[in-house]
N, C-alpha and C positions, 0 to 999 in steps of 0.2 A: 816609671814616673812620667816620662814623655814617650808617647807612642805615635808614630806617624806612618800612615799607609797610603801609598800611591799619590802622594801630595803633588798637585800640579797647579800651576798658575800661568794663564795666558794673558798677554796684552795684545789683543788683536791677533796678528799672525806670529807674534813673538812668543815663544814658550820660555818664560823666565825660570820656572822650576818644572822639572820633567820627571814625574813619577817617583818622588823621593820616599824611600822606606827607611825608617830609623827608630831605634829603641834606645832610650837612655835611662839607666837605673837610678833608683833613689840613692842619693849621696854621691853620685858620679860627677866628676868635673870633666865636662866635655867641651872641647874647643872645635869651633866650626870655621874652617879656613877656605879661602878661595881668592882668585884674582878679582879685580874690579869687574862688575857686571856679570859675576858668576851665578848670582841668585841668592847670595847670603842674606841681604837685607829683605828681599821679598819673602824668604823663608821665615825670617825672624818676625816680620810683620804678620804673617799668617799664624805663627805659633802664639803670638801675643794677642791675637784676636782683632788686630787693626785692619786686616785685609782678608777678604773672603776668598778661599781657594776656588779654582775652576773645577777641581775634582780632588778626591781623596779625603782622608779623615785625620783628625788630630785629637789625641786624648792627653789630658793633663791630670795626673793623679787618679786615673780611672774615670774621669768625667769627659764625655765627648764635648769638645769645644763648640760645635755647632748646635747641639741639642741642649746642653747645659752651660751656656756661656758664663753665667754668674758664678756657678760653683767652680768651674775651671779657673776663671780669672781670680777668684778669691784666694787660690792656692799659689799664685805666682806674683812675681814682680818683674817689671821690664824697665830697663834703662837704655834709651836709644843713644846713638852716637852724638846727637845734638839735642840734649834734654831741654825741656821747657821748665822754667820757673816763673812764678808770679812775682814780678819785680817789686811790687809795692807791699809785699809781705816780708816780715823779718824771718830769719832762719827758723826761730822757734815757732812762729805763726805758720810757716810753711809745713813744718812737721805736724802741727796740730791739724792742719787742713788735710794732709795725707791720712793721718790717723782717723779723722772723721769720715773720710771716703770709705775706709775699710770697716767702719762701724766699731772702732775700738773705744774702750772706756777712757775718759780723760786721764784718770790716774795712771793707767797703763801707758798711754801715750807719753805722759810726762816722765815716767820711769824709764821707758825705753829710749826716749830722746836724750835724757841725761847720760845714759850708758853709751849711746852711740856718739854723742858729742864728745865725750871723753876719749873714746877709742880713736875717733877721726880728727881730734884736735880742733873741734868746732866751737868749744865753749865760749871763747872770746868774741865770737861772731853771733851769738844767740840773739842779740837785739839789733843786729845790722840788717838793713834792707838787702834783699838778695841782689838787687841791681848794683849794689856797691861792692860785691864780692868779686875776687879775682876768678879767673876761669878754673884754676885748680881747686879753689875753695868751693865754688859752685858744684864742681864735679863730686867732691867729697860729700857735700850736702845732699845731692841727688842720690848717691849710693846709700847714704845713711837713711834717707826717707824711704827708699825701696826696701830696706831691711827692717823697717819699723814694725811691720805686722808679722815678722818672722815667717816669710814665705817658704813654701816647700820647694818651689821651683824659682830660680832666679835667672832671667834672661838678660844679658847685658852685651852691648855692642861697643867695642873700643873703650874699655873701662879706664885705661891708663892715660888717656889723652889729657894733657894739661897738668898731670901730677908730677911733682918733683920726686927724685929718688926715695926720699924718706917717706913721703906719703904713699907712693906706689907700693913700697914694702909693707906699710900698714894695711893697705887695701888687700894686697895679695894674701897676707897672713889671715885677715878676717875671712876671706873667701875659703882658704884652706880649712880653717876651724869650722866654718859653717858646713862645708861639704862633709867633713868628718862626723859632724853631728847629724847628718842626714839630708841636708839641703842639696838638691840637684842644681848644678850650675851649668848653664849653656852660654858659652862665651864665644863671641865672634871678634876677631882681631887681625890686623895686619902685622902686629908685633909678634913674630914667630918665636922669639925668645920667651915671651910670656906664656904662650901656648905650650912650649916645650917644658918649661919649668913647672907649670901648674896642672896640666891636664892628665887625666887617667886614660882617656882615649881622644883621638882626633878624627874628625871627618873632613874630607876635602871635596868641595863642590866645584865643578867647572862646567860652564855652558848648561847650567841647570840640572846637572846630574852628579850624583855622589860617585866619585871615581876612586876613592880610597877611604878606608875606615879601619882604625886599629890603634894600638899603642904606638909610641914613637919607635920602639924596636920593630914592631910589625911593619910599619911604614918604611923603615930602613930596608927591611928584607924585600919588600915589594919593589922598592926603587933600586935595589942592588947598590945602595949607598951606605957608607959608614960615617958620613959627616953629620953636621948639625941639621936641625929641622929645615932651615932655609934651603939648603942644598937638596935635601930629600923632597921638599915641596916642589921646587923648580923642576927637578927630574921627573916627578910624577906628572906634572902639567905637560912637560915636553913629550913624555911617553904617550899621553892621551892625545895630544895634537898629532903626533906621528901616526897613531892608530887610526884616527879619523881620516887622515890623508890616504891611508892605505885602502880603507873601505869605501872611499868615494867612487 
């Protein structure tokens, strides 16, 4: 569903992403981890079509993102870590705006909106301006709007920011159900407990390169650690830094 080949992005002399190769299957829940400035956000922006790669290719659902951008983007949804809302629209108006962008019929928009508002406990805010919503409520609205057109690929950066435990559980459950139904989820987060709980596979990027890829069990084996994902993650980063020091 997502296929990346030799993906590279340079900012002047800085190589933010360095020859990334990655394949993520339909219905897979994939977590993308890394320390700050590792290349996560740059990779996500290239996957979502917001940033042009220096080199390499991206396919979404068999469509080359560079050659068929509209077909590729029509299959996906993207929620950044700091999502944008039109503050002078109500929650319902914002959903209709998003549906119109994707060319959905008004009846379908209204039906899906009702279902999503019920799932994410947004019904009471239907006629509220988005500027008046709390951070957590805005986050739920953005996630609901991203799911409105039933994307085949869902790319999301730090989905649990601002969510209380109850609504975080609801969002996680929705992600699980959608993945089981065939939606590919590409999630980037610093909350390693979320990645450990939800993901089928995990990729770890460091200094622009993918240094580890696999299930939690496979990453534990690679790190020679039996603890939680946080410990495994830190060990793999330390191992990579030690390796870089040796080859200098």
